[in-house]
TORKOL-4160 file (C-alpha; in steps of 0.2 Angstrom, whole numbers, padded with zeros to 4 digits, m for minus):
470
<pt num="1" X="0000" Y="0000" Z="0000"/>
<pt num="2" X="0007" Y="0017" Z="m0005"/>
<pt num="3" X="0009" Y="0031" Z="0007"/>
<pt num="4" X="m0002" Y="0046" Z="0003"/>
<pt num="5" X="0011" Y="0060" Z="m0001"/>
<pt num="6" X="0007" Y="0076" Z="m0010"/>
<pt num="7" X="0009" Y="0074" Z="m0029"/>
<pt num="8" X="0022" Y="0084" Z="m0037"/>
<pt num="9" X="0027" Y="0085" Z="m0055"/>
<pt num="10" X="0041" Y="0074" Z="m0061"/>
<pt num="11" X="0052" Y="0089" Z="m0064"/>
<pt num="12" X="0050" Y="0095" Z="m0047"/>
<pt num="13" X="0054" Y="0078" Z="m0039"/>
<pt num="14" X="0070" Y="0076" Z="m0050"/>
<pt num="15" X="0076" Y="0093" Z="m0045"/>
<pt num="16" X="0073" Y="0089" Z="m0026"/>
<pt num="17" X="0081" Y="0072" Z="m0028"/>
<pt num="18" X="0097" Y="0079" Z="m0037"/>
<pt num="19" X="0103" Y="0085" Z="m0019"/>
<pt num="20" X="0103" Y="0067" Z="m0013"/>
<pt num="21" X="0117" Y="0054" Z="m0013"/>
<pt num="22" X="0116" Y="0037" Z="m0020"/>
<pt num="23" X="0110" Y="0029" Z="m0004"/>
<pt num="24" X="0096" Y="0041" Z="m0001"/>
<pt num="25" X="0091" Y="0041" Z="m0019"/>
<pt num="26" X="0088" Y="0022" Z="m0017"/>
<pt num="27" X="0078" Y="0024" Z="m0001"/>
<pt num="28" X="0066" Y="0037" Z="m0008"/>
<pt num="29" X="0063" Y="0026" Z="m0024"/>
<pt num="30" X="0054" Y="0014" Z="m0012"/>
<pt num="31" X="0041" Y="0027" Z="m0006"/>
<pt num="32" X="0029" Y="0025" Z="m0020"/>
<pt num="33" X="0027" Y="0024" Z="m0039"/>
<pt num="34" X="0029" Y="0042" Z="m0043"/>
<pt num="35" X="0045" Y="0044" Z="m0032"/>
<pt num="36" X="0052" Y="0028" Z="m0039"/>
<pt num="37" X="0050" Y="0035" Z="m0057"/>
<pt num="38" X="0059" Y="0051" Z="m0052"/>
<pt num="39" X="0073" Y="0042" Z="m0043"/>
<pt num="40" X="0076" Y="0030" Z="m0057"/>
<pt num="41" X="0078" Y="0045" Z="m0070"/>
<pt num="42" X="0094" Y="0042" Z="m0080"/>
<pt num="43" X="0098" Y="0061" Z="m0079"/>
<pt num="44" X="0100" Y="0060" Z="m0060"/>
<pt num="45" X="0112" Y="0045" Z="m0060"/>
<pt num="46" X="0122" Y="0052" Z="m0075"/>
<pt num="47" X="0125" Y="0068" Z="m0065"/>
<pt num="48" X="0131" Y="0058" Z="m0050"/>
<pt num="49" X="0143" Y="0048" Z="m0061"/>
<pt num="50" X="0150" Y="0063" Z="m0070"/>
<pt num="51" X="0152" Y="0072" Z="m0053"/>
<pt num="52" X="0161" Y="0058" Z="m0045"/>
<pt num="53" X="0172" Y="0053" Z="m0060"/>
<pt num="54" X="0180" Y="0062" Z="m0074"/>
<pt num="55" X="0176" Y="0049" Z="m0087"/>
<pt num="56" X="0162" Y="0036" Z="m0088"/>
<pt num="57" X="0159" Y="0023" Z="m0101"/>
<pt num="58" X="0143" Y="0013" Z="m0100"/>
<pt num="59" X="0149" Y="0001" Z="m0113"/>
<pt num="60" X="0161" Y="m0007" Z="m0100"/>
<pt num="61" X="0145" Y="m0015" Z="m0093"/>
<pt num="62" X="0136" Y="m0030" Z="m0101"/>
<pt num="63" X="0122" Y="m0024" Z="m0113"/>
<pt num="64" X="0108" Y="m0029" Z="m0101"/>
<pt num="65" X="0116" Y="m0019" Z="m0087"/>
<pt num="66" X="0120" Y="m0003" Z="m0097"/>
<pt num="67" X="0111" Y="0010" Z="m0087"/>
<pt num="68" X="0118" Y="0025" Z="m0077"/>
<pt num="69" X="0112" Y="0018" Z="m0061"/>
<pt num="70" X="0120" Y="0001" Z="m0064"/>
<pt num="71" X="0136" Y="0009" Z="m0069"/>
<pt num="72" X="0137" Y="0020" Z="m0053"/>
<pt num="73" X="0132" Y="0006" Z="m0041"/>
<pt num="74" X="0145" Y="m0006" Z="m0049"/>
<pt num="75" X="0159" Y="0006" Z="m0050"/>
<pt num="76" X="0156" Y="0013" Z="m0033"/>
<pt num="77" X="0155" Y="m0004" Z="m0025"/>
<pt num="78" X="0172" Y="m0010" Z="m0034"/>
<pt num="79" X="0181" Y="0006" Z="m0028"/>
<pt num="80" X="0174" Y="0002" Z="m0010"/>
<pt num="81" X="0182" Y="m0015" Z="m0011"/>
<pt num="82" X="0198" Y="m0008" Z="m0018"/>
<pt num="83" X="0199" Y="0005" Z="m0004"/>
<pt num="84" X="0196" Y="m0007" Z="0010"/>
<pt num="85" X="0206" Y="m0022" Z="0004"/>
<pt num="86" X="0200" Y="m0035" Z="0015"/>
<pt num="87" X="0206" Y="m0053" Z="0010"/>
<pt num="88" X="0191" Y="m0064" Z="0004"/>
<pt num="89" X="0178" Y="m0051" Z="0007"/>
<pt num="90" X="0185" Y="m0038" Z="m0005"/>
<pt num="91" X="0197" Y="m0048" Z="m0016"/>
<pt num="92" X="0204" Y="m0065" Z="m0020"/>
<pt num="93" X="0222" Y="m0070" Z="m0022"/>
<pt num="94" X="0229" Y="m0083" Z="m0034"/>
<pt num="95" X="0246" Y="m0089" Z="m0037"/>
<pt num="96" X="0251" Y="m0092" Z="m0056"/>
<pt num="97" X="0265" Y="m0105" Z="m0058"/>
<pt num="98" X="0273" Y="m0111" Z="m0074"/>
<pt num="99" X="0288" Y="m0101" Z="m0078"/>
<pt num="100" X="0305" Y="m0109" Z="m0075"/>
<pt num="101" X="0315" Y="m0093" Z="m0075"/>
<pt num="102" X="0314" Y="m0075" Z="m0069"/>
<pt num="103" X="0299" Y="m0065" Z="m0075"/>
<pt num="104" X="0306" Y="m0050" Z="m0084"/>
<pt num="105" X="0290" Y="m0041" Z="m0088"/>
<pt num="106" X="0271" Y="m0042" Z="m0088"/>
<pt num="107" X="0257" Y="m0033" Z="m0097"/>
<pt num="108" X="0238" Y="m0033" Z="m0097"/>
<pt num="109" X="0230" Y="m0037" Z="m0114"/>
<pt num="110" X="0213" Y="m0030" Z="m0109"/>
<pt num="111" X="0208" Y="m0012" Z="m0109"/>
<pt num="112" X="0213" Y="m0005" Z="m0091"/>
<pt num="113" X="0199" Y="0008" Z="m0091"/>
<pt num="114" X="0185" Y="0003" Z="m0079"/>
<pt num="115" X="0181" Y="m0014" Z="m0084"/>
<pt num="116" X="0168" Y="m0023" Z="m0073"/>
<pt num="117" X="0162" Y="m0039" Z="m0082"/>
<pt num="118" X="0176" Y="m0044" Z="m0094"/>
<pt num="119" X="0190" Y="m0055" Z="m0090"/>
<pt num="120" X="0207" Y="m0048" Z="m0086"/>
<pt num="121" X="0221" Y="m0057" Z="m0096"/>
<pt num="122" X="0240" Y="m0054" Z="m0092"/>
<pt num="123" X="0255" Y="m0059" Z="m0102"/>
<pt num="124" X="0272" Y="m0062" Z="m0094"/>
<pt num="125" X="0289" Y="m0065" Z="m0102"/>
<pt num="126" X="0303" Y="m0074" Z="m0094"/>
<pt num="127" X="0321" Y="m0078" Z="m0095"/>
<pt num="128" X="0316" Y="m0096" Z="m0098"/>
<pt num="129" X="0312" Y="m0091" Z="m0116"/>
<pt num="130" X="0293" Y="m0091" Z="m0115"/>
<pt num="131" X="0278" Y="m0080" Z="m0115"/>
<pt num="132" X="0263" Y="m0085" Z="m0105"/>
<pt num="133" X="0245" Y="m0079" Z="m0105"/>
<pt num="134" X="0235" Y="m0080" Z="m0089"/>
<pt num="135" X="0216" Y="m0077" Z="m0084"/>
<pt num="136" X="0217" Y="m0067" Z="m0069"/>
<pt num="137" X="0200" Y="m0070" Z="m0062"/>
<pt num="138" X="0201" Y="m0089" Z="m0065"/>
<pt num="139" X="0219" Y="m0091" Z="m0060"/>
<pt num="140" X="0224" Y="m0102" Z="m0075"/>
<pt num="141" X="0236" Y="m0102" Z="m0089"/>
<pt num="142" X="0228" Y="m0099" Z="m0106"/>
<pt num="143" X="0243" Y="m0103" Z="m0117"/>
<pt num="144" X="0262" Y="m0103" Z="m0118"/>
<pt num="145" X="0274" Y="m0099" Z="m0132"/>
<pt num="146" X="0287" Y="m0111" Z="m0138"/>
<pt num="147" X="0304" Y="m0109" Z="m0129"/>
<pt num="148" X="0314" Y="m0096" Z="m0138"/>
<pt num="149" X="0333" Y="m0098" Z="m0143"/>
<pt num="150" X="0338" Y="m0084" Z="m0131"/>
<pt num="151" X="0331" Y="m0078" Z="m0114"/>
<pt num="152" X="0317" Y="m0064" Z="m0116"/>
<pt num="153" X="0321" Y="m0047" Z="m0109"/>
<pt num="154" X="0306" Y="m0036" Z="m0113"/>
<pt num="155" X="0287" Y="m0037" Z="m0117"/>
<pt num="156" X="0274" Y="m0024" Z="m0121"/>
<pt num="157" X="0256" Y="m0025" Z="m0128"/>
<pt num="158" X="0249" Y="m0016" Z="m0143"/>
<pt num="159" X="0230" Y="m0016" Z="m0139"/>
<pt num="160" X="0226" Y="m0008" Z="m0156"/>
<pt num="161" X="0231" Y="m0024" Z="m0165"/>
<pt num="162" X="0229" Y="m0036" Z="m0150"/>
<pt num="163" X="0247" Y="m0041" Z="m0151"/>
<pt num="164" X="0261" Y="m0044" Z="m0139"/>
<pt num="165" X="0278" Y="m0039" Z="m0144"/>
<pt num="166" X="0294" Y="m0046" Z="m0136"/>
<pt num="167" X="0313" Y="m0045" Z="m0137"/>
<pt num="168" X="0327" Y="m0056" Z="m0131"/>
<pt num="169" X="0345" Y="m0055" Z="m0126"/>
<pt num="170" X="0351" Y="m0057" Z="m0144"/>
<pt num="171" X="0340" Y="m0042" Z="m0150"/>
<pt num="172" X="0327" Y="m0052" Z="m0159"/>
<pt num="173" X="0310" Y="m0043" Z="m0159"/>
<pt num="174" X="0294" Y="m0054" Z="m0161"/>
<pt num="175" X="0276" Y="m0051" Z="m0163"/>
<pt num="176" X="0263" Y="m0063" Z="m0155"/>
<pt num="177" X="0245" Y="m0065" Z="m0157"/>
<pt num="178" X="0238" Y="m0062" Z="m0140"/>
<pt num="179" X="0223" Y="m0073" Z="m0140"/>
<pt num="180" X="0233" Y="m0089" Z="m0145"/>
<pt num="181" X="0251" Y="m0086" Z="m0143"/>
<pt num="182" X="0255" Y="m0089" Z="m0162"/>
<pt num="183" X="0271" Y="m0081" Z="m0168"/>
<pt num="184" X="0267" Y="m0068" Z="m0182"/>
<pt num="185" X="0283" Y="m0060" Z="m0187"/>
<pt num="186" X="0301" Y="m0057" Z="m0181"/>
<pt num="187" X="0315" Y="m0043" Z="m0184"/>
<pt num="188" X="0333" Y="m0045" Z="m0179"/>
<pt num="189" X="0342" Y="m0030" Z="m0172"/>
<pt num="190" X="0358" Y="m0038" Z="m0167"/>
<pt num="191" X="0357" Y="m0029" Z="m0150"/>
<pt num="192" X="0360" Y="m0036" Z="m0133"/>
<pt num="193" X="0345" Y="m0026" Z="m0126"/>
<pt num="194" X="0330" Y="m0017" Z="m0134"/>
<pt num="195" X="0318" Y="m0004" Z="m0126"/>
<pt num="196" X="0301" Y="m0004" Z="m0135"/>
<pt num="197" X="0286" Y="0007" Z="m0137"/>
<pt num="198" X="0271" Y="0006" Z="m0149"/>
<pt num="199" X="0259" Y="0019" Z="m0156"/>
<pt num="200" X="0246" Y="0021" Z="m0169"/>
<pt num="201" X="0244" Y="0035" Z="m0182"/>
<pt num="202" X="0236" Y="0036" Z="m0199"/>
<pt num="203" X="0227" Y="0019" Z="m0198"/>
<pt num="204" X="0244" Y="0010" Z="m0195"/>
<pt num="205" X="0252" Y="0003" Z="m0179"/>
<pt num="206" X="0271" Y="0006" Z="m0177"/>
<pt num="207" X="0284" Y="m0001" Z="m0165"/>
<pt num="208" X="0300" Y="0009" Z="m0161"/>
<pt num="209" X="0314" Y="0000" Z="m0153"/>
<pt num="210" X="0329" Y="0008" Z="m0145"/>
<pt num="211" X="0345" Y="m0003" Z="m0145"/>
<pt num="212" X="0361" Y="m0005" Z="m0135"/>
<pt num="213" X="0370" Y="0003" Z="m0149"/>
<pt num="214" X="0360" Y="0019" Z="m0148"/>
<pt num="215" X="0349" Y="0016" Z="m0164"/>
<pt num="216" X="0331" Y="0018" Z="m0166"/>
<pt num="217" X="0322" Y="0006" Z="m0177"/>
<pt num="218" X="0304" Y="0010" Z="m0182"/>
<pt num="219" X="0294" Y="m0005" Z="m0188"/>
<pt num="220" X="0276" Y="m0008" Z="m0194"/>
<pt num="221" X="0264" Y="m0019" Z="m0184"/>
<pt num="222" X="0261" Y="m0034" Z="m0186"/>
<pt num="223" X="0273" Y="m0037" Z="m0201"/>
<pt num="224" X="0288" Y="m0029" Z="m0192"/>
<pt num="225" X="0294" Y="m0022" Z="m0208"/>
<pt num="226" X="0307" Y="m0008" Z="m0205"/>
<pt num="227" X="0302" Y="0010" Z="m0211"/>
<pt num="228" X="0316" Y="0019" Z="m0203"/>
<pt num="229" X="0333" Y="0017" Z="m0194"/>
<pt num="230" X="0340" Y="0032" Z="m0185"/>
<pt num="231" X="0357" Y="0034" Z="m0175"/>
<pt num="232" X="0351" Y="0043" Z="m0160"/>
<pt num="233" X="0367" Y="0041" Z="m0149"/>
<pt num="234" X="0384" Y="0034" Z="m0154"/>
<pt num="235" X="0387" Y="0017" Z="m0145"/>
<pt num="236" X="0377" Y="0021" Z="m0130"/>
<pt num="237" X="0362" Y="0010" Z="m0124"/>
<pt num="238" X="0345" Y="0018" Z="m0125"/>
<pt num="239" X="0337" Y="0014" Z="m0108"/>
<pt num="240" X="0322" Y="0026" Z="m0109"/>
<pt num="241" X="0309" Y="0027" Z="m0123"/>
<pt num="242" X="0293" Y="0037" Z="m0120"/>
<pt num="243" X="0278" Y="0041" Z="m0131"/>
<pt num="244" X="0269" Y="0058" Z="m0127"/>
<pt num="245" X="0250" Y="0056" Z="m0124"/>
<pt num="246" X="0246" Y="0065" Z="m0140"/>
<pt num="247" X="0257" Y="0052" Z="m0149"/>
<pt num="248" X="0267" Y="0066" Z="m0158"/>
<pt num="249" X="0283" Y="0064" Z="m0149"/>
<pt num="250" X="0296" Y="0051" Z="m0144"/>
<pt num="251" X="0308" Y="0054" Z="m0130"/>
<pt num="252" X="0325" Y="0044" Z="m0131"/>
<pt num="253" X="0337" Y="0044" Z="m0117"/>
<pt num="254" X="0351" Y="0035" Z="m0109"/>
<pt num="255" X="0357" Y="0033" Z="m0091"/>
<pt num="256" X="0375" Y="0029" Z="m0094"/>
<pt num="257" X="0381" Y="0046" Z="m0099"/>
<pt num="258" X="0379" Y="0063" Z="m0090"/>
<pt num="259" X="0385" Y="0072" Z="m0105"/>
<pt num="260" X="0372" Y="0067" Z="m0118"/>
<pt num="261" X="0356" Y="0076" Z="m0118"/>
<pt num="262" X="0339" Y="0067" Z="m0120"/>
<pt num="263" X="0332" Y="0068" Z="m0138"/>
<pt num="264" X="0314" Y="0071" Z="m0144"/>
<pt num="265" X="0308" Y="0065" Z="m0161"/>
<pt num="266" X="0293" Y="0069" Z="m0171"/>
<pt num="267" X="0284" Y="0052" Z="m0173"/>
<pt num="268" X="0279" Y="0056" Z="m0191"/>
<pt num="269" X="0297" Y="0058" Z="m0196"/>
<pt num="270" X="0301" Y="0041" Z="m0189"/>
<pt num="271" X="0285" Y="0032" Z="m0196"/>
<pt num="272" X="0285" Y="0041" Z="m0212"/>
<pt num="273" X="0303" Y="0047" Z="m0216"/>
<pt num="274" X="0308" Y="0058" Z="m0230"/>
<pt num="275" X="0322" Y="0051" Z="m0240"/>
<pt num="276" X="0331" Y="0068" Z="m0242"/>
<pt num="277" X="0329" Y="0074" Z="m0224"/>
<pt num="278" X="0334" Y="0068" Z="m0207"/>
<pt num="279" X="0320" Y="0065" Z="m0194"/>
<pt num="280" X="0314" Y="0080" Z="m0185"/>
<pt num="281" X="0322" Y="0080" Z="m0168"/>
<pt num="282" X="0329" Y="0091" Z="m0154"/>
<pt num="283" X="0339" Y="0089" Z="m0138"/>
<pt num="284" X="0332" Y="0093" Z="m0121"/>
<pt num="285" X="0343" Y="0105" Z="m0111"/>
<pt num="286" X="0348" Y="0094" Z="m0097"/>
<pt num="287" X="0363" Y="0084" Z="m0092"/>
<pt num="288" X="0359" Y="0065" Z="m0094"/>
<pt num="289" X="0343" Y="0057" Z="m0088"/>
<pt num="290" X="0340" Y="0046" Z="m0073"/>
<pt num="291" X="0321" Y="0044" Z="m0076"/>
<pt num="292" X="0308" Y="0052" Z="m0086"/>
<pt num="293" X="0289" Y="0052" Z="m0088"/>
<pt num="294" X="0275" Y="0061" Z="m0097"/>
<pt num="295" X="0260" Y="0069" Z="m0088"/>
<pt num="296" X="0245" Y="0059" Z="m0094"/>
<pt num="297" X="0233" Y="0074" Z="m0094"/>
<pt num="298" X="0244" Y="0085" Z="m0105"/>
<pt num="299" X="0247" Y="0083" Z="m0124"/>
<pt num="300" X="0266" Y="0083" Z="m0122"/>
<pt num="301" X="0273" Y="0088" Z="m0105"/>
<pt num="302" X="0288" Y="0078" Z="m0100"/>
<pt num="303" X="0298" Y="0078" Z="m0084"/>
<pt num="304" X="0316" Y="0073" Z="m0083"/>
<pt num="305" X="0326" Y="0068" Z="m0068"/>
<pt num="306" X="0344" Y="0073" Z="m0071"/>
<pt num="307" X="0360" Y="0079" Z="m0063"/>
<pt num="308" X="0362" Y="0097" Z="m0058"/>
<pt num="309" X="0379" Y="0097" Z="m0067"/>
<pt num="310" X="0389" Y="0101" Z="m0052"/>
<pt num="311" X="0387" Y="0087" Z="m0040"/>
<pt num="312" X="0377" Y="0071" Z="m0037"/>
<pt num="313" X="0362" Y="0080" Z="m0033"/>
<pt num="314" X="0346" Y="0077" Z="m0044"/>
<pt num="315" X="0334" Y="0089" Z="m0051"/>
<pt num="316" X="0318" Y="0087" Z="m0061"/>
<pt num="317" X="0315" Y="0099" Z="m0076"/>
<pt num="318" X="0298" Y="0099" Z="m0084"/>
<pt num="319" X="0296" Y="0104" Z="m0102"/>
<pt num="320" X="0281" Y="0107" Z="m0114"/>
<pt num="321" X="0285" Y="0101" Z="m0132"/>
<pt num="322" X="0276" Y="0109" Z="m0147"/>
<pt num="323" X="0279" Y="0110" Z="m0165"/>
<pt num="324" X="0281" Y="0125" Z="m0176"/>
<pt num="325" X="0277" Y="0121" Z="m0194"/>
<pt num="326" X="0281" Y="0132" Z="m0209"/>
<pt num="327" X="0279" Y="0129" Z="m0228"/>
<pt num="328" X="0295" Y="0120" Z="m0229"/>
<pt num="329" X="0299" Y="0112" Z="m0212"/>
<pt num="330" X="0293" Y="0107" Z="m0195"/>
<pt num="331" X="0303" Y="0114" Z="m0179"/>
<pt num="332" X="0302" Y="0107" Z="m0162"/>
<pt num="333" X="0299" Y="0120" Z="m0148"/>
<pt num="334" X="0304" Y="0115" Z="m0130"/>
<pt num="335" X="0298" Y="0127" Z="m0116"/>
<pt num="336" X="0303" Y="0124" Z="m0098"/>
<pt num="337" X="0288" Y="0125" Z="m0087"/>
<pt num="338" X="0294" Y="0119" Z="m0070"/>
<pt num="339" X="0308" Y="0113" Z="m0060"/>
<pt num="340" X="0310" Y="0103" Z="m0044"/>
<pt num="341" X="0325" Y="0101" Z="m0033"/>
<pt num="342" X="0325" Y="0083" Z="m0026"/>
<pt num="343" X="0331" Y="0079" Z="m0008"/>
<pt num="344" X="0336" Y="0061" Z="m0010"/>
<pt num="345" X="0345" Y="0049" Z="0002"/>
<pt num="346" X="0362" Y="0045" Z="m0004"/>
<pt num="347" X="0368" Y="0045" Z="m0022"/>
<pt num="348" X="0358" Y="0029" Z="m0027"/>
<pt num="349" X="0352" Y="0032" Z="m0045"/>
<pt num="350" X="0338" Y="0019" Z="m0044"/>
<pt num="351" X="0323" Y="0031" Z="m0045"/>
<pt num="352" X="0306" Y="0027" Z="m0051"/>
<pt num="353" X="0296" Y="0041" Z="m0058"/>
<pt num="354" X="0278" Y="0043" Z="m0063"/>
<pt num="355" X="0266" Y="0057" Z="m0066"/>
<pt num="356" X="0247" Y="0059" Z="m0063"/>
<pt num="357" X="0236" Y="0072" Z="m0071"/>
<pt num="358" X="0244" Y="0088" Z="m0076"/>
<pt num="359" X="0255" Y="0092" Z="m0062"/>
<pt num="360" X="0257" Y="0078" Z="m0049"/>
<pt num="361" X="0274" Y="0070" Z="m0047"/>
<pt num="362" X="0278" Y="0053" Z="m0039"/>
<pt num="363" X="0295" Y="0048" Z="m0035"/>
<pt num="364" X="0300" Y="0031" Z="m0027"/>
<pt num="365" X="0318" Y="0029" Z="m0021"/>
<pt num="366" X="0324" Y="0016" Z="m0008"/>
<pt num="367" X="0310" Y="0012" Z="0004"/>
<pt num="368" X="0301" Y="0029" Z="0002"/>
<pt num="369" X="0288" Y="0036" Z="m0009"/>
<pt num="370" X="0287" Y="0055" Z="m0011"/>
<pt num="371" X="0273" Y="0066" Z="m0019"/>
<pt num="372" X="0277" Y="0083" Z="m0027"/>
<pt num="373" X="0267" Y="0097" Z="m0036"/>
<pt num="374" X="0273" Y="0104" Z="m0052"/>
<pt num="375" X="0278" Y="0119" Z="m0042"/>
<pt num="376" X="0291" Y="0109" Z="m0032"/>
<pt num="377" X="0281" Y="0108" Z="m0016"/>
<pt num="378" X="0283" Y="0091" Z="m0007"/>
<pt num="379" X="0265" Y="0086" Z="m0004"/>
<pt num="380" X="0267" Y="0069" Z="0005"/>
<pt num="381" X="0280" Y="0056" Z="0010"/>
<pt num="382" X="0277" Y="0038" Z="0014"/>
<pt num="383" X="0289" Y="0025" Z="0021"/>
<pt num="384" X="0277" Y="0010" Z="0022"/>
<pt num="385" X="0290" Y="m0003" Z="0016"/>
<pt num="386" X="0304" Y="m0011" Z="0025"/>
<pt num="387" X="0314" Y="m0015" Z="0009"/>
<pt num="388" X="0317" Y="m0005" Z="m0007"/>
<pt num="389" X="0303" Y="m0002" Z="m0019"/>
<pt num="390" X="0306" Y="m0011" Z="m0035"/>
<pt num="391" X="0291" Y="m0006" Z="m0046"/>
<pt num="392" X="0276" Y="0006" Z="m0046"/>
<pt num="393" X="0259" Y="0007" Z="m0055"/>
<pt num="394" X="0249" Y="0023" Z="m0056"/>
<pt num="395" X="0231" Y="0025" Z="m0062"/>
<pt num="396" X="0216" Y="0037" Z="m0060"/>
<pt num="397" X="0211" Y="0029" Z="m0043"/>
<pt num="398" X="0226" Y="0022" Z="m0035"/>
<pt num="399" X="0245" Y="0020" Z="m0034"/>
<pt num="400" X="0252" Y="0002" Z="m0030"/>
<pt num="401" X="0271" Y="0000" Z="m0025"/>
<pt num="402" X="0279" Y="m0017" Z="m0025"/>
<pt num="403" X="0294" Y="m0020" Z="m0014"/>
<pt num="404" X="0307" Y="m0033" Z="m0010"/>
<pt num="405" X="0299" Y="m0034" Z="0007"/>
<pt num="406" X="0287" Y="m0046" Z="m0002"/>
<pt num="407" X="0272" Y="m0034" Z="0000"/>
<pt num="408" X="0262" Y="m0022" Z="m0011"/>
<pt num="409" X="0256" Y="m0006" Z="m0004"/>
<pt num="410" X="0240" Y="0002" Z="m0010"/>
<pt num="411" X="0237" Y="0020" Z="m0010"/>
<pt num="412" X="0221" Y="0030" Z="m0016"/>
<pt num="413" X="0220" Y="0047" Z="m0022"/>
<pt num="414" X="0212" Y="0061" Z="m0012"/>
<pt num="415" X="0210" Y="0080" Z="m0014"/>
<pt num="416" X="0217" Y="0091" Z="0000"/>
<pt num="417" X="0208" Y="0107" Z="0006"/>
<pt num="418" X="0220" Y="0117" Z="m0004"/>
<pt num="419" X="0214" Y="0107" Z="m0020"/>
<pt num="420" X="0231" Y="0098" Z="m0021"/>
<pt num="421" X="0230" Y="0080" Z="m0025"/>
<pt num="422" X="0238" Y="0069" Z="m0012"/>
<pt num="423" X="0238" Y="0050" Z="m0007"/>
<pt num="424" X="0231" Y="0040" Z="0007"/>
<pt num="425" X="0240" Y="0024" Z="0012"/>
<pt num="426" X="0227" Y="0010" Z="0013"/>
<pt num="427" X="0233" Y="m0007" Z="0015"/>
<pt num="428" X="0246" Y="m0021" Z="0011"/>
<pt num="429" X="0244" Y="m0035" Z="0000"/>
<pt num="430" X="0256" Y="m0049" Z="0005"/>
<pt num="431" X="0266" Y="m0060" Z="m0008"/>
<pt num="432" X="0270" Y="m0076" Z="0002"/>
<pt num="433" X="0284" Y="m0082" Z="0013"/>
<pt num="434" X="0302" Y="m0075" Z="0013"/>
<pt num="435" X="0308" Y="m0094" Z="0015"/>
<pt num="436" X="0304" Y="m0096" Z="m0004"/>
<pt num="437" X="0304" Y="m0079" Z="m0011"/>
<pt num="438" X="0316" Y="m0064" Z="m0013"/>
<pt num="439" X="0302" Y="m0050" Z="m0015"/>
<pt num="440" X="0291" Y="m0042" Z="m0028"/>
<pt num="441" X="0300" Y="m0036" Z="m0044"/>
<pt num="442" X="0286" Y="m0030" Z="m0056"/>
<pt num="443" X="0268" Y="m0024" Z="m0054"/>
<pt num="444" X="0254" Y="m0020" Z="m0066"/>
<pt num="445" X="0235" Y="m0015" Z="m0063"/>
<pt num="446" X="0219" Y="m0014" Z="m0073"/>
<pt num="447" X="0203" Y="m0007" Z="m0065"/>
<pt num="448" X="0198" Y="m0023" Z="m0056"/>
<pt num="449" X="0214" Y="m0032" Z="m0052"/>
<pt num="450" X="0233" Y="m0031" Z="m0048"/>
<pt num="451" X="0246" Y="m0043" Z="m0054"/>
<pt num="452" X="0264" Y="m0043" Z="m0048"/>
<pt num="453" X="0279" Y="m0055" Z="m0050"/>
<pt num="454" X="0288" Y="m0063" Z="m0036"/>
<pt num="455" X="0306" Y="m0067" Z="m0037"/>
<pt num="456" X="0308" Y="m0085" Z="m0031"/>
<pt num="457" X="0324" Y="m0091" Z="m0023"/>
<pt num="458" X="0324" Y="m0107" Z="m0034"/>
<pt num="459" X="0324" Y="m0096" Z="m0049"/>
<pt num="460" X="0306" Y="m0101" Z="m0054"/>
<pt num="461" X="0297" Y="m0084" Z="m0052"/>
<pt num="462" X="0278" Y="m0084" Z="m0050"/>
<pt num="463" X="0264" Y="m0071" Z="m0052"/>
<pt num="464" X="0252" Y="m0066" Z="m0038"/>
<pt num="465" X="0235" Y="m0060" Z="m0045"/>
<pt num="466" X="0223" Y="m0050" Z="m0034"/>
<pt num="467" X="0206" Y="m0049" Z="m0041"/>
<pt num="468" X="0193" Y="m0037" Z="m0033"/>
<pt num="469" X="0175" Y="m0040" Z="m0032"/>
<pt num="470" X="0163" Y="m0029" Z="m0042"/>
């Protein structure tokens, strides 16, 4: 029997209900048919979604579940589980075994943006010469490649084509079909190590590989046919290769020399070279490069950790990269927009660097994680680990650090009163026993899971997969 409430027009009810939160909106929907109709209005739930999250995509739900209300409730519930991190109640942990060597890298094949119902698939590469694909929610191996002639050293995924790209200690690059593990193509670089990145432009996927000899090879995907070969540095190994968010710029840098400047290349001149002209490039005005990262919310804003030129002290210089086109040529314009003086313990150069948004900087060195603003202000500092941090993963909701103390630390983003973004330390995810393991070495995340590799004392590394309940 419905309560006898005064009847208001639908528009008035919707306006009043727009001041309610999700829990209250569900409560008033139970009052009577009129209130239920107003509380179920798609506009209300869409406004709640857009107010809470910058980006929402209903297609991430199953077709029968694609309403703004369902999207809000599913995503909010998942984030609640990822925030509290209670074993069994919020997530399940599975150990993935199969490799007989060290895991050298792992990548998600699925889109990382707010997947609720699809299965997460991760590929891992190992010094045992195999690539293996895993279903994270099921905790099973999907396929394994044939054993390669040389140990694998790197793996990346190209989601545009659904391929996995690997390289080995002899510099051979291979493309693999992600769903089956079939080998599609290979390309020899004769390099003892390669750094890889992929990008997509003008309906074609490309791979650029930096070699131990200082060269840049740009290949088509999936055929791995070479379209350009550029000598970026003489004899020095390219350690760092980055792609700008707008896909227009490639940064190549090396850690071995403090005298050589990082270089920026116009991707069009690498993927579609002109026979008569060298690729469009410029040097960044810093000495060497310890670490680098692009800010994901800016078209081409990059930060470089480098020496100050006078001592072992480290600074961060931040640059915006733009192009200036004339009738006959394209020039690269580099403008410095920020600088941060780092106060680091010791002269250890092992620095992990990540960026968030347009101006938030994350630095992990040793056991400590630090957060800076682009203006150089230290926002926060965390020392939750007992051993060095080996890897770090950053997304729009959280930060995960992996340490040799055999734990993952999960942080979530929060906004301070002065509107600066900061982090809140939440909980540890444990990786097992030190009797059998040396610690975590790699970590990767999608929106509903975390996967990390554990270095085993017997040399047979395993993966730990933490799947959160939606």
